[in-house]
C-alpha positions as CSV (number, residue, x, y, z in Angstrom):
1,M,0.0,0.0,0.0
2,F,1.3,3.4,-0.9
3,N,1.2,6.5,1.2
4,R,-1.1,9.1,-0.5
5,R,0.4,12.0,1.4
6,A,3.9,11.1,0.3
7,L,2.7,10.7,-3.3
8,L,1.0,14.1,-3.2
9,V,4.2,15.8,-1.8
10,F,6.3,14.1,-4.5
11,L,3.9,15.4,-7.2
12,I,4.0,18.9,-5.8
13,V,7.8,18.9,-5.7
14,L,8.0,17.4,-9.2
15,L,5.7,20.1,-10.6
16,A,7.5,22.9,-8.7
17,L,11.0,21.8,-9.8
18,P,11.1,23.8,-13.1
19,I,10.2,26.9,-11.1
20,L,12.7,26.3,-8.4
21,T,15.6,25.6,-10.9
22,A,14.9,28.5,-13.2
23,G,17.5,31.2,-13.2
24,P,16.9,34.4,-11.3
25,A,14.9,37.1,-13.1
26,R,15.1,40.8,-12.6
27,A,12.0,42.1,-10.9
28,G,10.0,44.7,-12.7
29,G,8.3,47.5,-10.9
30,H,4.8,46.6,-12.0
31,G,3.7,43.8,-9.7
32,G,4.6,40.5,-11.2
33,E,6.3,41.4,-14.4
34,A,9.9,40.5,-14.9
35,K,12.5,40.8,-17.6
36,N,14.9,38.0,-18.3
37,S,18.4,38.8,-17.1
38,G,19.9,37.2,-20.2
39,S,20.5,38.8,-23.6
40,T,16.9,38.4,-24.7
41,P,15.1,41.7,-24.6
42,Y,11.7,40.3,-23.6
43,V,9.3,42.3,-21.4
44,R,7.0,39.9,-19.7
45,M,3.6,41.0,-18.4
46,R,1.5,39.3,-15.8
47,A,-1.5,37.3,-17.1
48,L,-4.3,39.6,-18.2
49,N,-7.8,38.6,-17.1
50,V,-10.7,40.3,-19.0
51,N,-14.3,40.0,-17.7
52,I,-17.0,40.0,-20.4
53,L,-20.7,40.4,-19.8
54,R,-22.6,39.3,-22.9
55,S,-26.0,40.6,-23.9
56,S,-27.5,37.3,-22.9
57,G,-26.3,37.9,-19.3
58,E,-23.6,35.2,-19.5
59,R,-20.3,36.1,-18.0
60,T,-17.0,35.0,-19.5
61,V,-13.5,35.4,-18.3
62,V,-10.7,35.5,-20.9
63,T,-7.1,35.1,-19.7
64,L,-4.3,36.1,-22.0
65,E,-0.6,35.6,-21.6
66,V,1.3,38.2,-23.5
67,G,4.8,39.7,-23.7
68,V,6.7,42.2,-25.8
69,F,10.0,41.5,-27.7
70,V,12.0,44.7,-28.1
71,T,15.6,45.0,-29.5
72,D,16.2,48.7,-29.0
73,P,17.4,49.4,-25.4
74,N,15.7,52.8,-25.3
75,L,12.4,51.2,-26.5
76,V,12.8,48.5,-23.8
77,K,12.7,51.2,-21.1
78,R,9.7,52.9,-22.8
79,T,7.8,49.6,-23.1
80,D,8.5,48.6,-19.5
81,A,7.3,52.0,-18.3
82,S,4.1,51.6,-20.5
83,I,3.1,48.2,-19.1
84,P,0.1,49.5,-17.0
85,R,-1.2,51.4,-20.1
86,L,-0.6,48.4,-22.3
87,Q,-2.6,46.1,-20.0
88,A,-5.5,48.6,-19.9
89,A,-5.5,48.9,-23.7
90,F,-5.2,45.2,-24.2
91,G,-8.2,44.6,-21.9
92,Q,-10.4,47.1,-23.8
93,V,-9.5,45.5,-27.2
94,V,-10.1,42.0,-26.0
95,Q,-13.4,42.9,-24.3
96,G,-14.6,44.7,-27.5
97,Y,-13.7,41.7,-29.6
98,M,-15.1,39.0,-27.4
99,V,-18.4,40.8,-26.8
100,G,-19.1,40.6,-30.6
101,L,-18.3,36.8,-30.7
102,P,-21.2,34.4,-30.4
103,V,-21.1,32.2,-27.3
104,G,-19.0,29.0,-27.9
105,T,-17.1,30.5,-30.9
106,I,-13.3,30.1,-30.8
107,P,-11.5,33.5,-31.1
108,N,-9.2,34.0,-34.0
109,A,-5.8,34.2,-32.3
110,D,-4.1,35.8,-35.3
111,Y,-6.7,38.6,-35.5
112,V,-6.4,39.2,-31.7
113,A,-2.6,39.4,-32.1
114,Q,-3.0,41.9,-34.9
115,L,-5.3,44.1,-32.8
116,L,-3.0,43.9,-29.8
117,Q,0.0,44.7,-32.0
118,K,-1.7,47.9,-33.2
119,E,-2.4,48.9,-29.5
120,T,1.2,48.1,-28.6
121,D,2.5,50.4,-31.4
122,R,0.0,53.1,-30.3
123,V,0.7,53.0,-26.6
124,V,4.5,52.7,-26.9
125,G,4.5,55.5,-29.4
126,Q,6.5,53.9,-32.2
127,R,7.1,50.6,-34.0
128,G,9.7,48.2,-32.9
129,A,8.0,46.5,-29.9
130,K,6.8,43.1,-31.2
131,L,3.8,41.6,-29.3
132,L,4.1,38.0,-28.4
133,L,0.8,36.2,-27.7
134,G,1.2,33.1,-25.5
135,T,-2.2,31.7,-24.7
136,I,-5.8,32.6,-24.7
137,I,-7.9,30.8,-22.1
138,I,-11.7,31.2,-22.1
139,N,-13.6,30.3,-19.0
């Protein structure tokens, strides 16, 4: 007979191992964002949760994982400073897009990425910050 508690602890440690062995990341100033300390100029943003109230009264939560890839060091600073504005703009764009979708329809990730890229260029003030769309989760 196996010990369930020991098995549970083993599974938790096994799942947490990649997090524990990951290299240190520089902490950003915006509550959960971090930039990789390596040579990759990647500005990571915390997961974005967007609440949607449809005309039918149904509520939907859309979770997006996004980041921004920037090669210009000056633009990295500008993008990092714009994270709160980017998150607000992304939330409005996703909310407007999802309200128009019929319930049960899968969103077009390419189109969402294009909309978010336009917002990235607008908020940052110039081109050069490339939006990276990780996942779209609809609950």
